[in-house]
C-alpha positions in Angstrom: -6.6 -21.7 -1.9 -9.7 -23.6 -1.1 -12.3 -22.7 -3.8 -15.4 -24.2 -1.9 -14.0 -21.9 1.3 -13.9 -18.8 -1.1 -17.4 -19.7 -2.6 -18.8 -19.7 0.9 -17.1 -16.4 1.8 -18.4 -14.7 -1.4 -21.9 -15.4 -0.2 -23.4 -11.9 -1.0 -23.2 -9.4 -3.6 -23.7 -5.8 -2.9 -25.6 -3.5 -5.2 -24.5 -0.2 -4.0 -21.6 1.6 -5.3 -19.0 1.9 -2.4 -19.8 -1.4 -1.0 -19.8 -3.2 -4.3 -16.5 -1.8 -5.6 -14.5 -1.3 -2.6 -15.9 -2.5 0.9 -17.1 -6.0 -0.5 -13.7 -7.0 -2.1 -11.8 -5.9 1.1 -14.5 -8.0 3.2 -13.5 -11.0 1.0 -9.7 -10.6 1.5 -10.1 -10.1 5.4 -12.3 -13.2 5.5 -9.8 -15.3 3.8 -7.7 -14.8 7.0 -10.4 -14.5 9.8 -13.3 -16.6 8.5 -12.6 -19.6 11.0 -11.2 -17.5 14.0 -14.1 -18.9 16.4 -13.7 -16.1 18.8 -14.7 -13.5 16.2 -18.5 -14.0 16.1 -20.8 -12.1 14.1 -22.0 -10.1 16.9 -18.4 -9.4 18.2 -17.6 -8.1 14.6 -20.6 -5.6 15.0 -19.2 -4.7 18.2 -16.1 -3.7 16.9 -17.5 -1.8 14.2 -19.6 0.0 16.6 -16.4 0.9 18.8 -14.5 1.9 15.8 -17.5 4.4 14.8 -17.7 5.8 18.2 -13.9 6.4 18.3 -14.2 8.1 14.9 -16.7 10.7 16.3 -14.4 11.4 19.4 -11.3 12.2 17.2 -13.5 14.2 14.9 -14.7 16.7 17.8 -11.7 18.5 18.6 -11.3 19.5 14.9 -7.4 18.9 14.9 -6.1 17.9 11.4 -4.2 14.8 12.2 -7.0 13.6 14.5 -9.5 14.2 11.6 -7.4 12.0 9.4 -7.0 9.2 11.8 -10.9 9.5 12.5 -11.4 8.8 8.6 -9.2 5.8 8.7 -11.1 4.5 11.8 -14.5 5.3 10.4 -13.7 3.3 7.2 -12.6 0.3 9.4 -15.9 0.6 11.1 -17.7 0.1 7.6 -15.6 -2.8 6.9 -16.3 -4.5 10.1 -20.0 -3.8 9.5 -19.9 -5.8 6.4 -17.8 -8.4 7.9 -20.4 -9.3 10.6 -23.1 -10.5 7.9 -20.7 -12.2 5.8 -19.2 -14.0 9.0 -22.9 -15.0 9.9 -23.8 -16.3 6.3 -20.4 -18.0 6.1 -21.0 -20.1 9.3 -24.8 -20.4 9.0 -24.9 -18.4 12.2 -27.7 -15.7 11.2 -30.0 -14.9 14.1 -32.8 -12.4 14.8 -31.0 -10.7 17.5 -27.6 -10.3 15.4 -29.9 -8.7 12.7 -31.5 -6.3 15.1 -28.2 -5.5 16.8 -26.4 -4.7 13.3 -29.4 -2.6 12.0 -30.1 -0.6 15.2 -26.3 0.1 15.6 -26.1 1.6 12.1 -29.1 3.8 12.7 -28.0 4.9 16.0 -24.3 5.6 15.2 -24.9 7.4 12.0 -26.6 10.2 13.9 -23.6 11.3 16.2 -21.2 10.8 13.3 -23.0 13.4 11.1 -23.9 15.7 13.9 -20.2 15.9 14.8 -19.6 17.2 11.4 -22.1 19.7 12.1 -20.8 20.8 15.4 -17.3 21.3 13.7 -19.1 23.4 11.2 -21.0 25.5 14.2 -17.5 25.7 16.1 -15.9 27.3 12.7 -18.4 29.7 11.9 -20.7 30.4 14.8 -23.6 29.5 12.6 -26.1 27.0 13.5 -26.9 26.1 9.7 -24.3 23.4 9.6 -25.9 21.6 12.7 -29.4 21.9 11.1 -28.1 20.6 7.9 -26.4 17.5 9.7 -29.5 16.8 11.8 -31.8 17.1 8.6 -29.6 14.7 6.8 -29.6 12.2 9.4 -33.3 12.3 9.9 -34.0 11.9 6.2 -31.7 8.8 6.2 -33.5 7.2 9.2 -36.7 7.8 8.0 -36.1 6.4 4.6 -34.7 3.2 6.4 -37.9 3.3 8.7 -40.1 3.3 5.7 -38.4 0.5 4.0 -38.6 -1.8 7.1 -42.1 -0.6 7.8 -43.1 -1.7 4.3 -41.4 -5.0 4.7 -43.3 -5.7 7.9 -46.6 -4.9 6.2 -45.7 -7.2 3.3 -45.0 -10.0 5.6 -48.5 -9.5 7.2 -50.3 -9.3 3.8 -48.3 -12.5 2.5 -47.5 -14.3 5.6 -44.1 -15.1 7.1 -41.6 -17.0 5.1 -41.5 -20.9 5.8 -38.1 -21.0 6.4 -35.1 -18.4 6.5 -33.4 -18.1 2.9 -30.4 -19.9 2.1 -27.2 -17.7 1.5 -27.1 -16.5 -1.9 -24.9 -18.2 -4.4 -21.8 -16.1 -5.2 -22.0 -14.6 -8.8 -20.3 -16.3 -11.6 -19.2 -14.1 -14.3 -17.2 -14.2 -17.4 -14.6 -11.3 -18.0 -17.2 -9.4 -20.0 -19.8 -9.9 -17.4 -17.6 -8.6 -14.9 -17.0 -5.7 -17.0 -20.5 -4.9 -17.5 -21.1 -5.2 -13.7 -18.2 -2.8 -12.8 -19.9 -0.3 -15.4 -23.2 -0.7 -13.9 -21.9 -0.3 -10.4 -19.9 2.8 -11.2 -23.4 4.4 -12.6 -24.8 3.7 -9.0 -22.7 6.7 -7.7 -25.6 9.1 -7.9 -27.8 7.2 -5.7 -26.1 8.3 -2.4 -27.1 5.2 -0.5 -26.5 4.9 3.2 -23.1 3.0 2.8 -22.0 5.3 0.0 -22.3 8.2 2.5 -19.3 6.7 4.3 -17.1 7.3 1.3 -18.2 10.9 0.9 -17.9 11.6 4.6 -14.2 10.4 4.4 -13.3 12.1 1.2 -14.7 15.4 2.1 -13.2 15.3 5.5 -9.8 14.6 4.0 -10.2 17.5 1.6 -11.7 19.7 4.6 -14.8 20.6 2.5 -17.3 20.7 5.3 -20.0 22.8 3.8 -20.0 20.7 0.4 -20.3 17.8 2.7 -23.2 19.0 4.9 -25.2 20.4 2.0 -24.6 17.6 -0.1 -25.9 15.2 2.4 -28.8 17.2 3.7 -30.1 17.8 -0.3 -29.5 14.1 -1.3 -30.9 12.5 1.6 -34.0 14.8 1.6 -34.7 14.3 -2.2 -34.1 10.2 -1.5 -36.8 10.6 1.4 -39.3 12.6 -0.9 -38.9 9.8 -3.7 -39.3 7.1 -1.1 -42.3 8.6 0.4 -44.2 8.4 -3.0 -42.8 4.8 -3.7 -43.4 3.2 -0.3 -47.0 5.0 -0.3 -47.6 3.4 -3.9 -46.4 0.0 -2.7 -48.9 0.3 0.3 -51.8 1.0 -1.8 -50.9 -1.8 -4.1 -50.9 -4.3 -0.9 -54.4 -2.9 0.1 -55.6 -3.6 -3.4 -54.4 -7.3 -3.1 -55.9 -7.7 0.3 -59.3 -6.5 -1.0 -59.0 -8.8 -3.9 -58.2 -11.8 -1.9 
């Protein structure tokens, strides 16, 4: 194995629970095969991820058990390709403004129909609108959390000025056996955070278990709580930026 090639492929370290422990390792394994396939550009990989997620939604809607299981598999493939695009861009030094825009907007746009499809299934089963409301609420809360993140990023750049150059790809982590064990334990503790990419794991698991009510209530409650926490955090960060401007 070419160690330098592997080092370039391992160009990012996820902090969230599901990506760090499952999706990133799979991404590295797939990249070992496809990294130099020139026709697979980062934007092509983003498009494949989008098609997979749309296909998963289409398979969910009939609420047929076999199709639902296939939807779970295809949705997880969409998550994998969603990680491959950024890894490929960093590996080839081909990051672009459009690619970043395309990736982030795709994530925001396609999460909503995925969750609402689950809410619709709940409505079809019960005749109750609550599942749809829970689905829409969780999707809205997640979208607002992301919006506040990038709004804060934009305000920070306005206050500090644009970066002089694009950052270099992160060096892959070099850890001893003990370091890896500590990292694994720390990553496992992140399960409570219910970050955006972690939700794909819970969606897949609870769809397989056919626990729609737990899934919908879980997403609505966790994402609403995260939104409330982020409102306070981002407001504090905005006030800090204001103080720095006044002192400048």
